[in-house]
C-alpha positions in Angstrom: 76.2 135.1 26.0 72.7 133.5 25.9 70.0 135.3 27.9 68.3 133.3 30.6 65.1 131.9 29.1 61.8 133.1 30.5 58.3 131.6 30.3 57.9 133.5 27.0 61.3 132.7 25.6 61.6 129.1 24.3 64.7 127.0 24.8 66.1 126.0 21.4 67.7 122.6 21.7 69.8 121.0 19.0 69.8 117.2 19.7 72.5 115.2 18.0 72.1 111.4 17.9 72.9 108.8 15.3 70.1 106.6 16.9 66.4 107.4 16.6 63.2 105.4 16.3 61.2 106.3 13.2 57.6 105.2 13.6 57.2 105.5 9.8 59.2 102.2 9.6 57.0 100.4 12.1 55.2 98.4 9.4 58.2 97.7 7.2 61.5 96.0 7.7 63.9 98.1 9.7 67.2 98.7 7.7 69.4 96.8 10.1 72.6 97.3 8.1 72.2 101.1 8.8 70.9 101.0 12.4 70.0 97.9 14.4 67.0 99.0 16.4 67.4 98.9 20.2 66.4 100.6 23.4 68.4 103.8 22.9 66.4 104.7 19.7 63.1 104.2 21.6 64.3 106.2 24.6 65.4 109.2 22.6 62.1 109.1 20.6 60.0 109.0 23.7 61.9 111.9 25.3 61.7 114.0 22.1 58.0 113.4 21.8 57.3 114.1 25.4 59.3 117.4 25.4 57.4 118.4 22.2 54.1 117.8 24.1 55.0 119.4 27.4 52.5 121.9 28.5 53.7 125.4 29.5 57.3 124.5 28.8 58.4 126.0 25.4 61.2 123.7 24.1 61.9 124.0 20.4 63.8 120.9 19.2 65.8 120.1 16.1 67.0 116.5 16.0 69.8 115.5 13.7 70.0 111.8 13.4 71.3 109.2 10.9 69.4 109.2 7.6 68.2 105.6 7.0 66.4 104.1 4.1 62.6 104.0 4.5 62.5 107.0 6.8 61.8 110.6 5.7 64.7 113.0 5.4 62.7 115.5 7.4 59.7 115.0 9.8 57.8 117.7 11.6 57.1 115.7 14.7 55.3 118.6 16.3 54.9 122.3 15.8 58.3 123.2 17.2 60.0 119.8 16.8 61.8 118.8 13.6 63.6 115.5 13.0 66.1 115.4 10.1 68.1 112.5 8.8 71.6 113.5 7.8 74.7 111.8 6.5 77.2 111.8 3.6 77.4 108.8 1.3 78.7 105.7 3.0 81.0 102.9 1.7 79.3 99.6 1.2 81.5 97.7 3.7 79.7 95.7 6.3 80.7 95.7 10.0 79.6 93.0 12.4 79.6 95.5 15.2 77.8 98.5 13.8 76.1 97.7 10.5 78.5 99.5 8.1 82.0 100.6 8.9 81.7 104.4 8.6 78.1 105.2 9.6 78.9 107.3 12.7 81.4 109.3 10.7 79.0 109.7 7.8 76.3 111.0 10.3 78.8 113.4 11.9 79.8 114.9 8.6 76.2 115.2 7.7 75.6 117.1 10.9 78.5 119.5 10.1 77.2 120.0 6.6 73.7 120.9 8.0 75.2 123.4 10.5 77.3 125.1 7.8 74.2 125.6 5.7 71.8 126.6 8.4 74.0 128.8 10.5 71.5 128.7 13.4 72.9 128.9 16.9 70.9 126.9 19.5 70.6 127.6 23.2 71.6 124.1 24.1 73.5 121.3 22.4 72.2 118.0 23.6 74.3 115.0 22.4 73.5 111.4 23.0 76.4 109.0 23.4 76.3 105.2 23.1 79.8 103.9 23.9 81.4 104.9 20.6 83.9 107.6 19.8 82.2 109.9 17.3 79.2 111.5 19.3 81.2 112.7 22.3 84.0 113.9 19.9 81.4 115.8 17.8 79.8 117.3 20.9 83.1 118.4 22.4 84.2 120.1 19.2 80.8 121.7 18.4 80.2 123.2 21.8 83.5 125.0 21.4 82.8 126.2 17.9 79.2 127.2 18.5 79.9 128.6 22.0 76.8 127.1 23.5 76.4 124.9 26.6 76.7 121.2 26.0 74.5 118.6 27.7 76.1 115.2 27.2 73.7 112.2 27.6 75.7 109.1 28.3 73.7 106.0 27.4 76.8 103.8 27.6 80.1 105.1 28.9 83.3 104.3 27.1 85.3 104.7 30.4 83.0 102.8 32.7 80.8 100.3 30.8 81.7 99.6 27.3 83.8 96.5 26.4 85.7 96.5 23.1 84.2 94.1 20.5 87.3 93.4 18.3 91.0 94.2 17.9 90.5 97.6 16.2 88.0 98.5 18.9 90.6 97.6 21.6 93.2 99.7 19.9 90.9 102.7 19.8 89.9 102.5 23.4 92.6 104.7 25.0 91.8 107.5 22.5 88.0 107.0 22.9 88.3 107.2 26.7 90.3 110.4 26.4 87.7 111.9 24.1 84.8 111.0 26.5 86.7 112.5 29.4 87.3 115.7 27.5 83.7 115.9 26.4 82.5 115.4 30.0 84.8 118.2 31.1 83.5 120.5 28.4 79.8 119.7 29.1 77.8 122.1 31.3 76.0 119.0 32.5 76.5 115.3 31.9 73.3 113.2 32.2 73.8 109.6 33.3 71.2 106.8 33.6 72.1 105.5 37.1 74.2 106.9 40.0 76.9 104.2 39.8 78.9 106.0 37.1 79.1 109.4 38.9 81.9 108.5 41.4 84.1 107.2 38.6 83.4 110.2 36.4 84.2 112.6 39.2 87.5 110.8 40.0 88.6 110.6 36.3 87.6 114.1 35.3 88.1 116.0 38.5 84.6 117.5 38.3 82.3 117.9 41.2 79.2 115.7 41.5 77.0 118.7 40.9 78.1 118.7 37.2 76.2 115.4 36.7 72.5 114.6 36.7 70.8 111.2 37.0 67.9 110.9 34.6 67.0 107.2 33.9 65.4 105.6 31.0 61.7 106.1 30.9 58.4 104.6 29.9 54.7 105.4 29.8 53.9 102.2 31.5 50.1 102.2 31.3 50.0 103.1 27.6 52.7 100.6 26.8 51.2 97.7 28.6 47.7 98.4 27.4 48.6 97.2 23.9 49.0 93.6 25.2 45.3 92.6 25.2 44.3 89.0 25.6 43.2 89.0 21.9 46.4 90.5 20.6 48.6 88.1 22.6 46.5 85.1 21.5 46.9 86.2 17.9 50.6 86.7 18.3 51.1 83.2 19.8 49.1 81.7 16.9 50.9 83.6 14.2 54.3 82.4 15.5 53.1 78.8 16.3 54.3 79.0 19.9 53.7 75.7 21.7 50.7 76.1 24.0 52.0 73.9 26.8 55.7 75.1 27.0 57.0 77.8 29.2 58.3 80.7 27.0 61.6 82.4 27.9 62.1 85.6 25.8 64.8 87.9 24.6 64.0 91.3 23.2 66.8 93.4 21.7 69.5 93.5 19.0 71.1 90.3 18.0 74.5 91.8 18.2 77.9 91.0 19.7 77.6 93.2 22.8 74.3 91.5 23.7 76.2 88.2 24.1 73.7 86.2 22.0 75.6 82.8 22.0 74.7 82.4 25.7 71.0 82.2 24.8 71.7 79.0 22.8 74.1 77.7 25.5 71.3 78.0 28.0 68.8 76.4 25.6 71.1 73.4 25.4 71.2 73.3 29.2 67.4 73.2 29.2 66.9 70.6 26.5 65.1 68.3 29.0 62.8 71.0 30.2 59.6 72.1 28.4 60.9 75.5 27.5 60.6 77.4 24.2 62.7 80.5 23.3 61.1 83.6 21.7 63.8 85.9 20.3 62.4 89.3 19.2 64.8 91.5 17.4 67.3 91.8 14.5 70.9 92.7 14.2 74.2 92.4 12.4 74.7 88.9 13.6 71.2 87.5 13.2 72.4 85.3 10.4 75.1 83.8 12.6 72.5 83.3 15.4 70.1 81.4 13.1 72.9 79.3 11.7 74.0 78.4 15.2 70.4 77.5 16.1 70.3 75.0 13.2 73.8 73.7 13.9 72.8 72.9 17.5 69.6 71.2 16.5 67.5 73.8 18.3 65.3 74.9 15.4 62.1 73.5 17.0 62.8 75.2 20.4 63.7 78.7 19.2 61.5 81.2 17.4 63.1 84.3 15.9 60.6 87.0 14.9 63.1 89.5 13.5 62.4 93.2 13.9 59.4 94.1 15.9 58.2 97.8 16.0 58.2 99.0 19.6 54.4 99.2 19.5 54.3 95.4 19.2 56.8 94.6 21.9 54.2 94.5 24.7 52.2 91.9 22.8 55.3 89.7 22.4 56.0 90.1 26.1 52.5 89.0 26.8 53.4 85.7 25.3 56.4 85.2 27.5 56.7 83.7 31.0 60.2 85.1 31.7 62.6 87.7 30.1 66.3 87.0 29.9 68.8 89.9 30.2 72.4 88.7 29.9 74.3 91.4 27.9 78.1 91.6 27.9 77.8 95.2 28.9 74.7 97.3 29.7 74.5 100.8 31.1 70.8 100.4 32.0 68.8 97.9 30.0 65.6 99.8 29.1 63.9 96.6 27.9 63.6 95.7 31.6 61.3 98.7 32.1 59.1 97.4 29.3 59.0 94.0 30.9 58.2 95.5 34.3 55.4 97.6 32.9 53.9 94.4 31.3 54.2 92.3 34.5 56.8 90.1 33.0 59.4 88.7 35.5 63.1 89.0 34.6 66.1 86.7 35.0 69.3 88.7 34.6 73.0 89.0 35.3 74.0 92.1 37.2 76.0 93.6 34.4 76.5 97.4 34.5 73.4 99.2 35.7 71.2 96.1 35.6 71.5 95.3 39.3 70.6 98.9 40.2 67.5 98.7 38.0 66.4 95.4 39.5 67.2 96.6 43.1 69.8 93.8 43.5 67.2 91.1 43.3 64.1 92.7 44.6 62.6 93.3 41.2 64.1 90.3 39.3 66.1 87.1 39.6 69.7 88.1 39.6 72.2 85.2 39.0 75.7 85.3 40.5 77.7 84.8 37.4 77.2 85.0 33.6 77.5 81.4 32.7 75.0 79.1 30.9 74.7 76.6 33.8 74.1 79.3 36.4 71.6 81.1 34.2 69.8 77.9 33.3 69.6 77.1 37.0 68.1 80.5 37.7 65.6 80.2 34.8 64.6 76.7 35.9 64.1 77.9 39.5 62.1 81.0 38.5 59.8 79.0 36.2 59.2 76.5 39.1 58.1 79.3 41.4 54.9 80.9 40.3 54.5 82.8 43.6 57.9 84.5 43.1 57.0 85.4 39.5 53.7 86.9 40.5 55.0 88.8 43.6 58.0 90.1 41.8 56.1 91.2 38.8 53.6 93.1 41.0 56.4 94.9 42.8 58.2 95.7 39.5 55.0 97.1 37.9 54.5 99.5 40.8 58.1 100.6 40.8 58.3 101.3 37.1 55.3 103.6 37.4 56.7 105.4 40.4 60.3 105.8 39.4 60.6 105.8 35.6 57.7 107.9 34.6 58.2 109.6 31.2 56.5 112.9 32.1 58.5 113.4 35.3 61.9 112.7 33.7 61.1 115.0 30.8 60.4 117.8 33.4 63.8 117.1 35.0 65.4 117.3 31.5 63.8 120.7 30.9 65.2 121.8 34.3 68.7 120.7 33.1 68.3 122.8 30.0 67.2 125.8 32.0 70.1 125.5 34.5 72.8 125.3 31.8 71.3 128.2 29.8 71.0 130.3 33.0 74.7 129.9 33.7 76.0 130.3 30.2 
């Protein structure tokens, strides 16, 4: 049994996640075939750093994430926080969904190898799950072997949110849903991003609502938005030759199947007669398909693709936009919306997953009634034609993001989750 931590006794957290943002890669090309950068990586990095810097709260963290080219194998992020990249060798087979076909398995085997060598027993096992099978399976098995409380952090639920991306994915779904259900039952606490998933989880697992905690994605809004100075935005616009007179509609995120990228080009075709330019910031396993489709549709002059941008440069790119589009096929939360809200960038979105909750069902963004190109194009056209709506909505959103999604407050709540599960172990 683990003794209840005191003010003098640190909580030793073993964090398992195949996804993590390495700032060391900020000025180089991110290795997309290993890990297409997205909001989950940035969110876990922000939380890890904030917990490392929390005053008066001794949390000792070891993060085991996927080892990727260009990142160090071990990084001492802070005095009591170590990030290690782990994996076994991978087969050179490309996957359109997740970079390479066996990356999650290679990471999990690397985690097991590390634990066999180190033989250190943490106070808390904190596992981040993104809609795929391996992380909840690993968390479920390890909490039983190590006999420590499991905190399961569900960034995308297999049972509630995730939609299969191909035939093999569909065939694996019954087993994947079963694994997620067993992992949630085994967890001392399951952390979700919005309240909408809790009634479904309680129904399907038989657990009381008290076994779940709602801790949303987070942002240090002032620090993030401060990077978008007039000078940096002007330099960005010039470097990418953005047309000065056109309205710029932006997309920030992975160019991947679950993000539903073809609809961007369907909307662009709907808006051919409007003075609209598209700024697509991100990379992914289907970027090549996206760029081929841009050329095939004759949209090369109306679409700019930057490729990978380090998170530090995202506010500058957003400063060059008039609207942000959010139209994923599935989305548990959509943390890029917090970044747009922090920067005062209005959002046009479909209410997929938790998006409608984050945008307060239209109070903090323009929610369209269906995910089709004509409807989204109509919404974008109406939002661009209404500067008063854009200004007022952006102001409300900027206030809300600072009040509700503050990085420091959510990290304090996470520490309380750790203390609760160790106290009852």
